[in-house]
C-alpha positions as CSV (number, residue, x, y, z in Angstrom):
1,M,261.4,139.2,164.2
2,S,257.9,138.4,163.7
3,K,256.8,134.9,163.5
4,T,253.9,133.9,161.4
5,I,251.8,131.1,162.9
6,P,250.7,128.6,160.2
7,E,247.0,128.0,160.0
8,T,246.0,124.6,161.1
9,N,242.5,124.6,159.6
10,P,242.7,126.2,156.3
11,A,239.5,126.8,154.5
12,P,238.7,124.1,151.9
13,S,239.8,125.1,148.5
14,A,237.9,124.6,145.3
15,R,240.3,121.9,144.4
16,D,239.4,120.0,147.5
17,D,235.7,120.4,146.7
18,G,236.4,119.0,143.2
19,F,238.2,115.9,144.6
20,R,235.3,115.3,147.1
21,D,232.8,115.6,144.3
22,T,234.7,113.2,142.1
23,A,235.2,110.8,145.0
24,E,231.4,110.9,145.7
25,R,230.5,110.3,142.1
26,A,232.9,107.4,141.9
27,K,231.4,106.0,145.1
28,R,227.9,106.2,143.7
29,A,229.0,104.7,140.4
30,E,230.7,101.9,142.2
31,S,227.5,101.3,144.3
32,A,225.4,101.3,141.2
33,A,227.7,98.8,139.5
34,V,227.7,96.6,142.5
35,K,223.9,96.7,142.7
36,Q,223.6,95.9,139.0
37,A,226.1,93.0,139.3
38,R,224.2,91.7,142.3
39,E,220.9,91.9,140.5
40,A,222.3,90.1,137.4
41,L,223.8,87.4,139.7
42,D,220.5,87.0,141.5
43,A,218.6,86.7,138.2
44,A,221.2,84.1,136.9
45,A,220.9,82.1,140.1
46,E,217.1,82.2,139.8
47,R,217.3,80.9,136.2
48,I,219.7,78.2,137.2
49,E,217.5,77.1,140.1
50,Q,214.4,77.0,137.8
51,G,216.3,74.9,135.3
52,L,217.4,72.5,138.0
53,H,213.8,72.2,139.2
54,R,212.6,71.5,135.6
55,A,215.4,68.9,135.1
56,T,214.6,67.2,138.5
57,D,210.9,67.1,137.6
58,A,211.6,65.6,134.2
59,T,214.0,63.0,135.7
60,A,211.4,62.0,138.3
61,D,208.7,61.7,135.6
62,A,211.0,59.6,133.4
63,A,211.8,57.4,136.4
64,A,208.1,56.9,137.2
65,K,207.3,56.0,133.6
66,A,210.2,53.5,133.5
67,A,209.1,52.0,136.8
68,D,205.5,51.7,135.4
69,G,206.8,50.1,132.2
70,A,209.0,47.6,134.2
71,A,206.0,46.7,136.3
72,R,203.8,46.1,133.2
73,A,206.6,44.0,131.6
74,K,207.0,42.0,134.8
75,E,203.2,41.3,134.9
76,K,203.2,40.3,131.2
77,G,206.2,38.0,131.8
78,R,204.5,36.4,134.8
79,E,201.3,35.8,132.8
80,A,203.4,34.2,129.9
81,L,205.2,32.0,132.4
82,D,202.0,30.9,134.0
83,Q,200.5,30.1,130.6
84,A,203.6,28.2,129.5
85,L,203.6,26.1,132.8
86,E,199.9,25.4,132.3
87,H,200.4,24.3,128.7
88,A,203.5,22.2,129.7
89,G,201.3,20.4,132.2
90,D,198.7,19.8,129.6
91,W,201.3,18.5,127.1
92,M,202.7,16.1,129.7
93,D,199.2,14.8,130.4
94,Q,198.7,14.2,126.7
95,A,202.0,12.5,126.3
96,R,201.3,10.2,129.2
97,D,197.9,9.3,127.8
98,Y,199.4,8.6,124.3
99,V,202.1,6.3,125.8
100,R,199.4,4.4,127.8
101,E,197.2,4.1,124.7
102,K,200.0,3.2,122.2
103,P,203.1,2.0,124.0
104,T,204.8,0.4,121.0
105,Q,204.4,3.5,118.8
106,A,205.7,5.7,121.6
107,V,208.9,3.6,122.0
108,L,209.5,3.6,118.2
109,I,209.0,7.4,118.0
110,A,211.4,7.8,121.0
111,V,214.0,5.6,119.3
112,A,213.6,7.5,116.0
113,A,213.9,10.9,117.7
114,G,217.0,9.7,119.5
115,W,218.6,8.4,116.3
116,L,217.8,11.7,114.5
117,L,219.2,13.8,117.3
118,G,222.4,11.7,117.4
119,R,222.9,12.1,113.7
120,L,222.4,15.9,113.9
121,S,224.7,16.3,116.8
122,R,227.6,14.5,115.0
123,R,227.7,17.2,112.3
């Protein structure tokens, strides 16, 4: 009886080489696809970041313009109030002078104005 000892390290066959080549090509294709996906993702992230910067800048500009407009409106309002107060003081001085110069006429005008306002408020 002769026994045949099986080979433990058989020589690679052409079929094994074909599988290795296919596996290597698949690995390279996968690496290329991953690289392309990463580049596309990086480009998209860059575009998004640039868009956010532009939006932030535009918002800051709009806020600055709004603040400037509010400051100008406040200043104009302050000037108008100051002028109104100044004119009110002048009108009060004129009214006092008129009452001192013509007290009877001033009382009659006040009575007539009161009567007229009373009639208008009833309706």
